[in-house]
N, C-alpha and C positions, 0 to 999 in steps of 0.2 A: 800112562795109557796105554790099553792094549794095541797091539803093531796094528790090527784091522782098522783102527782109527787114525787119520792123518790129515795133513793140509799140504798142499804142493803149490807153489806160486812161480809165477816169471812177469816178467815185463819186457814191453817189445817197444823200441824205438824205431821211429821211421826217418826221423832227424835227430842231430845233436841236441836241439833244442825242442821244446814242445812236451806235453803231456803223454806218456806212453800208454799202452793198452796193457792193462791188468788182465792175467790168467790166474784163476784158483779153481782147486779141483779140491774138494773138502768131503771128509766122512768123519762124522762124530755122532756120538749118542747125546740127544739132544731132549730138552723138556720143552713141552708147548709154552711156557712162559717164557722161553729163553730168547725170543725174536723180538724186535721193535721195528718200527716204521720207519723207513727211510727213503731218500728221494737222489738221486744223481744229476749232474750237470752233463752227462755222458749217456751214450746207448749202454744198456746191459742185457746181453744175452744170456739167458738161463735155461739151464739145461737139468731136467730132473731124472736121479738115476733109480732111488730107493727110498723105503720110509713110507709113511702114512700122511700123507699133506696134501693142503689145498694150497692156494696161492691167491692173493688179495692184489690186484693192479687197478688204482683208482676206484671204481665202483663195480668193476668186473672181478668175478670171483670163478677160479679154476679148479676142478679136480685134476690130480696129478697122477700121471701112470709113467711107466719107464720109458725115457727118450723124448717125452714132451720138451717141447722148446717154448720159451716166452721171449719175446722180444719188449723190452721196457722202454719207453722213449723218456728222455730228459724230463726231469721235473715230475714226472709220475710216482705218488706216492704208492709203494707197493710193501708187503709182508708177507713171508710164507707162515701158513698156519698147520702146524702139527695137531693131529688128531688124539695123540698120546704119546708118552714117551717112548722112544724109538731110535735105532740107527738110520741116519739121515744121510745121505749122500748126491752130491750136487755139483755140477760147473757152473760157474758164471765169469764171465768177459766184460770188462768195462772197456768201451771204447769211444775217445774223444770223437767229436762231431766232425772234426777237421780232418781226422788222421788219414784218411783216403781221398782227401779233396784233389789230390794231383791226379787221381785215375778217373777214368771216364768211360763209361758211366760210373758215378759214385756208388758203390755196393751199399752204403747205408742210406741212401736215397729213401728205399721203400719203407724205413722204420720212421721216418721223423714226422710221418702224418698220424701215427697213434693208433691208426686203424688195424692193424696187423698183428695184435699182442700175442696169440696164439697161432702161427702158423700150422695148416691144417695137413700134417705130413702123413705120408703111408707108414706102417710099421717096418717095410724095408728102409724107408728115409731115415725113420728116426735113428735104427740101428747102424745105418752109415754116418748120420752125424755123431753120435756117441762113438763111433770108431776113432773118428777123426779127433774127438776131444781126449780119448784115451792114449792116442798118439802124442797129443800136446803134453799129457800129463807125464808119460813116459819121458820125453824130451827134457821135462824139467829136472831129471835125476841127472843128465849130463852136464859136463862142464860148459858153461855159458862160452858162446863164441860166434863169430859171424855167420858159419855154415847152420848152426842150430838156430839162430835168429832168422834165418831166410827160411829155413823150413817150416818154423812156427808161423811165420808171416804168410806162407803158400798154404799152411792147412787152416787157417782162421779165413782167407780168401775163399779156399773151397768149401768151408762151412757156410760162409756169407752166400755164395754161389748156390749151394745148395737151399737156402731158405729163400733166395731170390726166385727160385724155379718152382717154387710151392703150387704157384697156378697151374703148372702141368701134371700135378701129382693127381692121378685117379684114386678113387675110393680110398679118402682118408680114413683114419681111425675115429669112430664114433666119439662125440663128447661125452662126459660123463657129468651129472649132477655134482656140484660141490659140497658132500655129505657134512664136510666138518665145518660149514658156515651156513647157520639158519637161513631160511628164506626171508625173515624178518628182517635180519641185519642186513641182508642184501639189498633190500629194498631201503633201508635208512643210510646207508653206503651211496645208492643212487641218489638220494634225496640230498645228501650233504653234496656232492660232487656237482649236483646241478647248478647252484649258486652258494657256495661257501660263505661268500662276503655278505651275503644278506642274513646270515644266521647270527644271532646275538647272544643267545644262552643255550644251555644243554636242556633247560625246560621247555623251550620252543620246540624242539625236536620232538621231545617226549610227548608235549601235546599233540603234535600233527600226527601221530602214530598212537595216539589212546592209550599211552603206558606211563607207567609212573617213571620220574626221573632215576630214582634207584634202580630199578630193573634195566632200565636202558644203560645204566653206568655198569651194571654187572654183566650185561651182555657184551660190551664192548670188551672190559677187563679179561673176560673168560676167553673170547676167539678172536679178538685182535691185541690183546697184550696191553692195550693202554687204555686211559680214561678218554671219554666221550670229548670231552674239553682239549685234550691233549691231540686228539685226531682232527679235531678242527682247527686248532693251529696251526698243525703241520700243512693242511689243506691250503691254508690262507697263506704259509709261507711259500707253497709250490707256485701259487698264483702271483703272488709276488716276485718269484724268480722270473716266471716267464715275462712278466711284464718289464722287468728291469732290462732283460735280457733282448727285448724288443727297442730298448732305448726309451722307455717312459720315464719320467722324472720321480725322484722318491716320494715328493709330496703327492703327486697324482696316485701313484702306487700304494702309497700307505690308505688313503682314502677309498680308492677302488677296491681294496683288500678288507673293508669293513673295520679298519681301526681309525677310531675317532682322534687319537693323539698321537701325534709323531714319535714322540720320546718311546712311548709303548710301543709302537710299531718298532723301531729301530733296536730297542734291546730283546725284543720277541725274536727278531731277525737273525741278531747276533746269536743268541742263545741256540738257534736251530743251525746256523751256518758258519759259525766262528768269525764271522766277519760282519762289518756294517754295510747296510743297502747300498752307500754311496760307493764303499770299496768294491763291492759285488758288481755293481754297475761298470765301475772303472774297469776291474779286470776282464769282463766278458766283451766290454767295448775294446780293449786290447787285442785279445784272443781274435775277435771278428776281422778287424784290421789286418792281423798277420797272416790270415788265410789267404 
């Protein structure tokens, strides 16, 4: 691979036990079909550097320009959408929900509501955020040690502080329409997000928008990279993870998410998460009690 394409990673532990922060800086030549829907149990901070891309988070679609930051809430379905094969550079940081619980105020609290997916930063604030991220990336090349870890931690807190201060930013850069995501598809994504548990078939979605099921499928496959049925399943699993994290029973979650058969629910949940819903709920409850 050409030297201009790379991946840099580092992990940051605040305690000996517990899930670390994951930092990734990646520049690669990618094809639009190379990305798939995914969802995390943590907060993801995503920063766009270059390429031709839009980004879908749940039912929201964003057109990306240099320095745009996205704050992706836990369990939110998301995927980048490249408009054509291109060199694509981005940063992302995965932060466990309880990582900064010992700090008051918790710098992650503004991101838990899910209402601030795209902080409206000025162009100057965007460049400042990128300079912080590039500094962390440079530290990835250094031998790991306590000094490097503390410096990275300080830089991540600086980035979170910059985002938390977004309400003080004047004249944010204007938002652009997500040209890579057709308006019809955006409306369909909003329709599915409203109540995925009540949708029983692809045909019912197509009927609601007066289009044929094959056309609906081609629209999703082209722009989202997955079939409509796969997207609907991911949305239902996202809802299931939220309910289980709130302490709901597996039986309640199964039927609340639109699954009529518990065996099918358990198989589907394990397919997308790698564990049974019982195991997921147990682990999430344990994490919460350790906070």
